[in-house]
N, C-alpha and C positions, 0 to 999 in steps of 0.2 A: 084705194092702194093699188088695186089691180090694174087701174086705168093710167095711173101716174107713173108707177115704176118703171115700165118699159121706155116710156118717154124720157124719163130721167137718166136711165141708163144710156140711151142713145145719145142724149145731149152731153153726158158727162164723157162719154167716148169720144164724142167730136171735139169737145174742148181740149181733151188730152191730146189727140192726135195733131190738132192745130198748133198746141203749144210745142210738140216735138217737130213739127214742120218749120215753125218760125225759130226754134233754136238751132235746126240744121242749117237754115238760112243765114243766121247771124254768124255761125261758125264758118261758112263758106265765105262771107263777106269779110270777115277778118282775115281769113287766109288769102284771099285776093288782094287785100290792102297790103299785107306783109310782102307777098310776091311782087307787087307792083313798086312798093318802096325799094325792094333789093334791085329790081330791073332798072329802075331810073338811076340807079347809082352805079351800076355794074359797067365796066368798061374792059372788055377783053383785049382792045387793042392795047392797053397799057401793059399787059402781061406779054403780049407779042413783042412789043419795043422793048422790054426788060430781058428778052430772051428766054422767057417761060413758055410752057406750053398754053396755048390759048384756051379760055374757058368758055363754056356754052351758057351764056347769062339766062337765055329763055329756059333751059332745061332746070338750071337751079332755081330760078323764079318760081317754077311749076312746082318743084319739090318744096320749097318754103311754103307755098300756098297750100299745098295738100298735107304735108308732114310736119311743118314748122322748122325743118332744118335742110341745109343745101343738098345733102346725099342721103338717099333712102336705102334701106336694106329689106330684105323680105320680112324681117320681124317687125320692122316699124308699122306702128298703127296711124292710120290717116286721122284727121281731125273729126270726119265724118266717116261712118262705116260704108266701106266699098267706093269711096271716093277715090279716084285715080288721077295721077300726074298728066295721063293723057286726055282728061276731060278739062285740062287748063290750057289756054292759049295766051301766049304773049305776043301782041302786036307791037311791031316796031314802031319807030318814032313817027308821030304826027305832028306837023308844025302848023302854027296859026300865027297870023300877024298880030303882034302885041298892040297895034292901033288899028281899029277897023271903023271906017267912016269918021275918022276924026275923034272917035272916042277910045280911049285908053282900056283895053279889055284886060291886059295884063300887064303888070308892073315888071319892066324888064330894061337892060342896058342893050339889048339887041333888038333888032326889027322883028324877030320872030321868037315865038316860044314853043318848044317841043314837048310832047307828053308821051308816055308809054302806058299802054292799056293792056291789063291783065284780065282776061275773061274767063268764065268757067260754067260748066253745067252739071248738074246732080240729078240723077233719077231717084227721087224719093220712093224707095221700094213698095211700102205697104201703107195703106191708109185704114187697116184695121176694118172696124164696124162700118166705116163709111162706103166701103165696097158694095154693102148691101143695097145702097140708093144710087149706085152706078158711078162712083167717083173712083177712078182707076188711079193707076201711077201718075205721080205729078213731077215734071221736070223743073227743078229750080235753076234759074239762070242769075248770074250776076257778073259785075264788071268794077274795077276800079282804074281810074286814071290818075297817074302821077307824074308831076312835072320833071323833066329831064335834067339832072344835076350831075352828069358824068364830070369826072375831075381829070 
């Protein structure tokens, strides 16, 4: 019992910490997916053409990724503790040929298909008991590409 108990405690702590890490990664990926979906459909030019104030699609997409809503206040709680909109990057349109080397890569009525990428990083703050064996802070990274569907 004396030999097995410390080993079991360390293994249990590692499993618990790994579970938390995966949970945070999944929350981050869900947020990035939501932000990319919004960014792919956002069209600030439409607001300008209608005589309204232009909107910042990238900032709104970053807020959606982190907070789950377009605007954030000081009291809003992010999806993951200490994750900030400044850790999310919205990359403008990247276009690809729909047909490459005679093979249809993307179904489209146009010659090119454009995507928007929302990427983010999150510094996982504490790895608990695993820090005893030299595993320090871990940076989680993720991204989501969404096909551009501006109207």
